[in-house]
C-alpha positions as CSV (number, residue, x, y, z in Angstrom):
1,X,96.4,-1.8,-60.7
2,X,92.8,-0.6,-61.0
3,X,90.9,-1.7,-57.9
4,X,87.8,-2.3,-60.0
5,X,89.6,-3.8,-63.0
6,X,91.5,-6.4,-61.1
7,X,88.3,-7.9,-59.5
8,X,87.1,-11.0,-61.3
9,X,83.5,-11.3,-62.6
10,X,81.9,-14.5,-61.3
11,X,79.3,-16.0,-63.7
12,X,76.2,-17.3,-61.9
13,X,74.5,-20.6,-63.0
14,X,72.8,-20.4,-66.4
15,X,75.0,-17.5,-67.5
16,X,77.6,-18.0,-70.2
17,X,80.2,-15.7,-71.6
18,X,82.0,-15.9,-75.0
19,X,84.9,-13.8,-76.2
20,X,85.3,-13.5,-80.0
21,X,88.2,-11.2,-80.8
22,X,87.3,-8.0,-79.1
23,X,83.5,-8.7,-78.7
24,X,82.2,-10.1,-75.4
25,X,78.8,-11.8,-75.5
26,X,76.9,-12.7,-72.3
27,X,73.8,-15.0,-72.4
28,X,71.5,-15.7,-69.6
29,X,67.8,-16.4,-68.7
30,X,66.7,-12.8,-69.3
31,X,68.4,-12.2,-72.6
32,X,71.7,-11.7,-74.5
33,X,74.0,-8.7,-74.4
34,X,77.3,-7.9,-76.3
35,X,80.0,-5.3,-75.8
36,X,82.9,-4.3,-78.0
37,X,86.1,-4.2,-76.0
38,X,89.2,-2.1,-76.7
39,X,91.8,-4.3,-78.4
40,X,94.4,-3.4,-75.8
41,X,92.4,-5.0,-73.0
42,X,92.5,-8.9,-72.8
43,X,89.5,-10.8,-71.6
44,X,89.7,-14.4,-70.5
45,X,87.0,-16.8,-69.3
46,X,88.1,-19.7,-67.0
47,X,85.9,-21.8,-64.7
48,X,82.9,-19.4,-64.7
49,X,85.2,-16.4,-63.9
50,X,85.9,-13.5,-66.3
51,X,89.2,-11.8,-65.8
52,X,90.5,-8.6,-67.6
53,X,94.2,-7.7,-68.0
54,X,95.8,-4.6,-69.4
55,X,99.2,-4.3,-71.1
56,X,100.7,-1.3,-69.4
57,X,100.1,1.2,-66.6
58,X,99.3,4.1,-68.9
59,X,96.4,6.2,-67.7
60,X,94.4,5.3,-70.7
61,X,94.8,1.5,-70.1
62,X,94.1,1.9,-66.4
63,X,90.8,3.7,-67.1
64,X,89.7,1.3,-69.8
65,X,90.5,-1.7,-67.5
66,X,88.0,-0.6,-64.8
67,X,85.5,0.6,-67.4
68,X,85.2,-2.7,-69.3
69,X,85.2,-4.8,-66.1
70,X,82.2,-2.7,-64.8
71,X,80.4,-3.0,-68.2
72,X,80.9,-6.8,-68.2
73,X,79.7,-7.1,-64.6
74,X,76.6,-5.0,-65.5
75,X,75.9,-7.3,-68.4
76,X,76.2,-10.4,-66.2
77,X,73.8,-8.9,-63.6
78,X,71.4,-7.8,-66.3
79,X,71.0,-11.2,-68.0
80,X,70.7,-13.0,-64.6
81,X,68.6,-10.6,-62.5
82,X,67.7,-7.6,-64.7
83,X,67.5,-3.9,-63.8
84,X,64.5,-1.9,-62.6
85,X,63.9,1.8,-62.3
86,X,60.9,3.3,-60.5
87,X,59.7,6.8,-61.3
88,X,57.1,8.8,-59.3
89,X,54.7,11.3,-61.0
90,X,54.2,14.1,-58.5
91,X,51.4,16.7,-59.3
92,X,47.7,17.1,-59.5
93,X,46.4,15.2,-62.5
94,X,49.9,13.7,-63.4
95,X,49.3,10.2,-64.7
96,X,51.0,7.5,-66.7
97,X,49.3,4.7,-68.6
98,X,51.0,1.7,-70.3
99,X,49.5,0.5,-73.6
100,X,51.8,-2.3,-74.8
101,X,55.1,-0.6,-75.7
102,X,53.6,2.9,-75.6
103,X,53.5,5.2,-72.5
104,X,50.6,7.7,-72.4
105,X,51.7,10.5,-70.1
106,X,49.4,13.2,-68.7
107,X,51.7,15.9,-67.3
108,X,49.7,19.1,-67.1
109,X,50.2,20.1,-70.7
110,X,47.3,20.8,-73.1
111,X,47.8,17.4,-74.7
112,X,48.8,13.9,-73.7
113,X,52.3,12.7,-74.6
114,X,52.8,9.3,-76.2
115,X,56.3,7.8,-75.7
116,X,57.3,4.6,-77.6
117,X,59.5,2.3,-75.6
118,X,62.3,0.2,-77.2
119,X,61.4,-3.5,-77.4
120,X,64.1,-4.5,-74.8
121,X,62.3,-2.3,-72.1
122,X,59.1,-3.4,-70.4
123,X,56.9,-1.0,-68.4
124,X,54.2,-1.4,-65.9
125,X,52.5,0.9,-63.4
126,X,52.3,0.2,-59.7
127,X,48.9,0.0,-58.1
128,X,47.9,3.5,-57.0
129,X,46.3,3.9,-53.6
130,X,44.3,6.9,-52.6
131,X,46.6,9.8,-51.6
132,X,49.7,8.3,-53.3
133,X,51.4,9.4,-56.5
134,X,51.4,7.1,-59.6
135,X,54.6,5.1,-60.1
136,X,56.0,3.8,-63.4
137,X,58.3,0.7,-63.3
138,X,60.8,0.2,-66.1
139,X,62.6,-3.1,-66.5
140,X,65.3,-4.4,-68.8
141,X,68.4,-6.5,-68.9
142,X,70.4,-3.6,-70.3
143,X,71.3,-1.1,-67.6
144,X,72.4,1.6,-70.0
145,X,69.2,1.4,-72.1
146,X,66.8,1.4,-69.2
147,X,68.6,4.4,-67.6
148,X,68.5,6.3,-70.9
149,X,64.8,5.6,-71.3
150,X,64.1,6.7,-67.7
151,X,66.1,9.9,-68.2
152,X,64.1,10.6,-71.4
153,X,60.8,10.1,-69.5
154,X,62.0,12.3,-66.7
155,X,63.0,15.1,-69.1
156,X,59.3,15.5,-70.2
157,X,58.6,17.2,-66.9
158,X,61.5,17.5,-64.5
159,X,60.7,18.3,-60.9
160,X,60.6,22.0,-60.1
161,X,62.3,23.2,-56.9
162,X,59.3,25.0,-55.2
163,X,56.6,22.4,-54.9
164,X,58.4,19.4,-56.3
165,X,55.9,18.8,-59.1
166,X,57.2,16.6,-61.9
167,X,58.7,13.2,-62.6
168,X,61.2,12.0,-60.0
169,X,63.0,8.8,-59.2
170,X,61.6,7.0,-56.2
171,X,63.7,7.8,-53.2
172,X,65.3,10.8,-54.9
173,X,66.0,13.8,-52.7
174,X,65.1,17.1,-54.4
175,X,66.7,20.4,-53.6
176,X,63.8,22.6,-52.5
177,X,63.7,26.4,-52.5
178,X,61.8,28.5,-49.9
179,X,59.9,30.7,-52.3
180,X,58.7,34.2,-51.5
181,X,59.3,35.6,-48.0
182,X,56.0,36.3,-46.3
183,X,57.1,39.3,-44.2
184,X,59.2,41.2,-46.7
185,X,58.3,45.0,-46.8
């Protein structure tokens, strides 16, 4: 059996899960999410515990078993606690400003970039102290969506390997290059 797939998903207080055919809906204090499940995988909800079973040990069924268990677990965590991604803007003059659902990014280009956020994602900037880089905080109950938005924002100016300028995730270790050798003749 799949080690991930056979683990039950416990539903915290104030979180409900409904199964209609092959659609799983999870409701909680932070929102509502739904996921279409492959018809071969069976989902049951008993006593605030969600269990998934598969019909055979075929490689396809084994992989789907773990996949859908992980997706349902992320939905439960999302509607109860939510997900947060922090991004750091490294570089002289690199800034981010939040105006409602629009991010105004200053990234060293000749113009500002305006990026519209989906309605499910909220953004805020951390307080910038002198000598520190600006930090953007993205929050949502949908892990996949907030990750996709963060990747799109990062792609506007990916960190370069020599000085590390660009948009990076907080805590991310960048692979740095040495640059030119000083004593080469």
